[in-house]
C-alpha positions in Angstrom: 3.7 208.5 182.7 2.5 210.2 179.6 -1.0 211.5 179.8 -2.1 211.3 176.2 -1.9 208.8 173.3 -1.8 210.1 169.8 -2.6 207.7 167.0 -0.5 208.2 163.8 -0.4 206.5 160.4 2.9 206.1 158.6 3.0 205.4 154.8 6.1 203.8 153.2 5.5 204.5 149.5 7.5 202.6 146.9 7.7 203.1 143.2 9.8 201.0 140.9 11.6 199.5 143.9 12.5 202.9 145.5 11.2 204.4 148.7 9.6 207.9 148.3 10.8 210.4 150.9 10.6 214.1 151.4 12.1 217.2 153.0 10.5 220.4 154.1 12.4 223.2 152.3 13.3 226.0 154.7 13.0 223.6 157.8 16.1 221.4 157.5 15.9 220.5 161.2 12.8 218.3 160.5 15.1 215.9 158.5 14.1 213.5 155.7 10.7 211.8 156.3 8.0 209.6 154.9 4.3 210.7 154.8 2.7 210.4 158.2 0.2 212.1 160.4 -2.5 212.0 163.0 -5.5 209.6 162.7 -8.8 211.3 163.1 -11.2 210.0 165.7 -13.0 207.0 164.3 -10.8 206.9 161.1 -9.4 203.5 160.3 -5.6 203.6 160.4 -5.3 202.3 156.7 -7.6 205.2 155.5 -5.5 207.7 157.5 -2.3 206.3 155.8 -3.9 206.8 152.4 -5.2 210.3 153.2 -1.8 211.4 154.6 0.0 210.0 151.6 -2.2 211.9 149.2 -2.1 215.1 151.2 1.7 215.1 151.5 2.6 213.9 148.0 -0.3 214.9 145.7 -0.1 211.4 144.2 -3.4 209.7 143.3 -2.4 206.3 141.9 -1.6 204.9 145.3 -2.4 201.3 146.1 -2.4 199.9 149.7 -0.1 196.8 149.7 -0.1 195.7 153.3 -0.1 196.6 157.0 3.4 196.4 158.3 2.8 196.6 162.0 2.3 199.0 164.9 4.4 200.4 167.8 4.0 202.8 170.6 6.7 205.5 171.1 7.0 207.5 174.3 8.1 211.0 173.2 8.4 212.5 176.7 12.2 212.5 176.2 11.6 215.0 173.3 9.6 217.4 175.4 6.0 216.2 174.9 4.0 214.3 177.5 2.5 211.9 174.9 2.8 208.5 173.5 2.6 208.2 169.7 0.9 204.9 168.7 2.1 204.5 165.1 0.5 202.2 162.5 2.9 201.4 159.5 1.7 200.6 156.0 3.3 199.8 152.6 1.7 201.7 149.7 2.8 201.5 146.1 2.6 204.2 143.4 1.7 202.5 140.2 2.2 205.4 137.8 5.2 207.3 136.5 6.5 210.1 138.7 9.3 212.6 138.3 12.5 211.9 140.1 11.9 215.0 142.3 9.0 217.4 142.7 7.4 219.9 145.1 4.0 219.7 146.5 2.0 222.1 148.7 -0.5 220.9 151.2 -2.8 224.0 151.0 -5.2 222.9 153.7 -3.5 220.7 156.3 -5.9 218.4 158.1 -5.0 220.1 161.4 -6.0 223.5 160.1 -2.5 224.9 160.2 -0.6 226.9 157.6 0.1 225.5 154.1 3.1 223.1 154.1 5.7 222.6 151.4 7.1 219.2 150.6 10.1 218.4 148.3 9.7 214.8 147.3 12.2 212.4 145.8 
C-alpha cells in the first residue's frame, strides 16, 4: 500500500478550440504533456491549476472555465511508493497566441533548476 498521497492539479487549456500542449526540449522521454504540478499545503486545487498553467506557459489571460473531476492514481508500478490525487480543470486562453513558443520557468515552485517548455 502506498505510503504517501501527493495532490496534483492538471490544467487543460484551450484556445480557439485547440488544446495547448508542451514538450520539454532535450528530455523527449517525458512525452507531450499539459500543465500540471503539485498542490501546495492549504492551496485550493483551482488556484494550483491557475498557478501551474501560468508558470509552465507564461500566459496571463487565462480564465477558469470549470472543474472536470478528480482521480487517484497509484504510481507504485512506475517505481514510486505514492498515490497521485489529481484534480482536473478546463482553462481557456482568451487572447491571441503564437502557434508555437518557448517558455522558461526560471524559478520552479519546487525550488529545482529552471525548466524549458516548448508549447504548441
